[in-house]
N, C-alpha and C positions, 0 to 999 in steps of 0.2 A: 481023731480030732479033725475038725473042719477048719479050713482057712478062708479068711475073708478076701474077696476080690476088690482091688482098688483101681481107679482110673476115672476117665471122664464118662459121664453119662450122655445120653442123647441131648438132653436139655442144655447141659453145659457146653457141648460142642456147637449147638446152634447159636447160643449166646456169643461164644467167642468168634464164630464166623461172622455174625452180624456186626460185632464191634470192629473186627478187622476190615469189613467192607466199608463201614462208616469212616474209619480212619483213612482208608485208601481214597474214598470219594472226597474227603476234606482236603487231602494232599493234592489230588488232581485239580480241585477247584482253585486252590492257592496257586498252583503252577500256571493254570490257564489265566487267572487274574493277573499274575505277574507278566505273562506273555502279552496280554492285551495292553497292559500299562506300558510295556516297552515299545510296542508297536505305535501306540498313541504318542509317546515321547518322540520316537523317530519321525513320525508324521509331522508333529509340531515343529521339530528342528528343521525338517525339509521346507516347511512353509517359511520359516525365518530365513533360511539360506536363499530361497527364491526371491524373497523381498529384498534381501541384502544385495543380491546380484543385480536386480532390476534398478534399485535405487542408486547403486554405485555407477551403473552404466549411464543412467539419465543425468546424474550429477556431472560426470565427465563430459558428456555431450553438451550440456547446457553451459558449462564453463568455457567450452571451446567455441560456442556459437558466436558468429560475427568476427572471428579472428582473421585478420588480413595481413599480419606481419608488417613489413615495411611497405607493402603494396596498398596504396590508397585508391579504392575503386572510384573515388570522385575525381581522380586526375584524368580519367579518360574523357577527352573532349567528344561530346556527342555519343558517349558510350551508352548503348541500350542495356541497362542493367536488368537482368531477369528478376521477376517479382520475388522469388524466394530469397535472392540475395539482398534485395531492398528491405526484406522483413525476415531476418534469419531465424526468428522464433515466432511461430504463429500457431493458432489453435482454432480450427474450424471443423464443424461436423464431427466433433469427438476425436479428431486427429491432431496430435501434437507434431508439428513439423520443426525440425532443427537443421540448420545448415552449419556444418563444422569444417574446420581445416584439418586435413589429414597430416599426420606427423611426417611430412615429406618437404624438404627444402632443397631445391636444386639451383645451383648457380652455373650458368653455361659459360664454358671457356671458348666455345666456338658456336657457330650456327648449328642448332640441333632442333629436331622435330619430336614432339611428344604428343600423345593422345590421352584423354581421360582414363580410358580403360587400362592403361599401363599402371595406374595407381589405384584403380577401383573407385574413381571419382566421377562426378557428373560434369564439373566445370574445371577448366584450367585458367589460372590468372598469371600473367607474366608482365614484367616491367623492370625498369631500372631503379625503382625506389626513389626517383627524383621527380621526373616530369612526364613519364610515359607509363601507361598500363593498358593491357588488353585482356579480354576474357572471351572464352569460347567453350562450346560443348563438343567441338570437333578438334582435329589436330591443330597444334599450335607450334609455330616456329620461334624458337628463342634466339635472340641475338647475343653475341658475346657480351658478358657482363650482366645479362638479365637474371632475375630471380624468378623461380616458378613456385606457384602455390596451387595445391590440389584441394578442391572443395567437394564435399559429398552432402547429399540430402538424406535425412533420416525421418521417417514417419512412424509414430507410435500410436496405437489405438487399442481399445478393448473390444474384443469380438466374443460375445457369449461369456464363457468363463476363462478367457485367455487374453493375455496382453501380447500383441504382435508388433512386428517392425517390418518396414519395407525400405530398401536402399535405392536411392537415386531416382525415385519416382516411377519406377517400372517394375514389372514382375509381380509375383504374389507376395502377400504378407506372410512372414514366417513367425511361428509361435516362440515366444521367449519363456513365458511361465504360464502355468495353468492354475485352476482352482481359485480364480479371481472373482470376488464378489463385487468390488467397486474399484475403479481407477479414475482418479479425478485430478485435474490440473487447475491451479489458480495463479493469479499474477498480482504482484505488488508494484505500484507505480509511484514515481515521485510527483509531487504537486506541480513542479516545473522541471523542464528538461535540463536546466542548469544546476539543479540540486542533486547532490550525490546519493542521498538516501530516500527510501520510499516513505510515503506518508499515507495514512488511512488504512483501510482493510484490504484483504486480498479479494480479487474479483474473478469470476469464472470466465470472462471474455477478454479478448485482446484485439483491438482494431489496428490497422496499419498506422493510423495517426498517433496511436499511443506508444508505438515502438520506441521513440526516443526517450520516453519516460519510464520504460521498463527497467526495474532494478533487481527483482528476484522472482523466482518461480517456486511455488509450493506444490508438491506431489503427494497425494493421499492414496493409500492402497489398503484394501481389505481382502484378506484371504481366509478361506474356510475349507475344511475337508468335505463339506457338502455345499458347494456354491449355489446350487439350485434352490436349496432350502437351508440356509445357515442355522436357523433355530433347531433344526432336526439333526445337526451335525454332532459328532461325538466330542469335538473340540470347540472351545469358544472361538468366535470369529476374531482373528488377529488383525489389528489395525496398525499401520505404519505411516508416518508423516516425515517428509524431508523438505527442507527449505534450501535452495541453492541461490546464492548471490552471484549475479552475472559479473564477469570480468571485463567483457568487451562492450562498452557502451557506444552507441552510434555517434554520440556527440564528442567523443574523444579521439 
């Protein structure tokens, strides 16, 4: 008797190998697509975190601009007020300048000398909150009962695809965030300095004479994973807008 042999032939073996290869390639393609999607999601989240950080920092600085506490700079008889202090918010040549008070309040119990570098400030303001005030960029001697206020100067700008900041008007600008397509600042003014609210549209410029009428600042930011050519980026350009109402008006 003869027995029949059973098993896979060459054709069946080749077909099964081809099907297995196709399934493996499909699985690899799915895994790679999931990985790319995850990377894009993380990149988009990073752009949002960068925008949130910058907008939060700017809002804090803008709200603190022009803060003098109980020390009225206008009390200084013949006081030569530095230009940045006369205009605590300015925008020239694409640079947003903000003068803010540091969270430092010192009341002297005896005659004491301080310097701006002690607090990381540019100016020191001191006085008795009644009828005397002085300001300096050098060391300052406090009398007993005086209050001390430390002021710093911040400058924000867009340089290529980065938003940078410089402290106290000296040194190099340091990068805060990257992948910036556009960084824009606009200002809302009251029709009259005596009015509490802004009227009209936001404008891209701010002159020293308009400072008493400044009521809010709008910051617009656009970020992309390909800031040099946003249309070629893998992510859609993300746009962020923030409006900050000022707390310290010059006429108050």
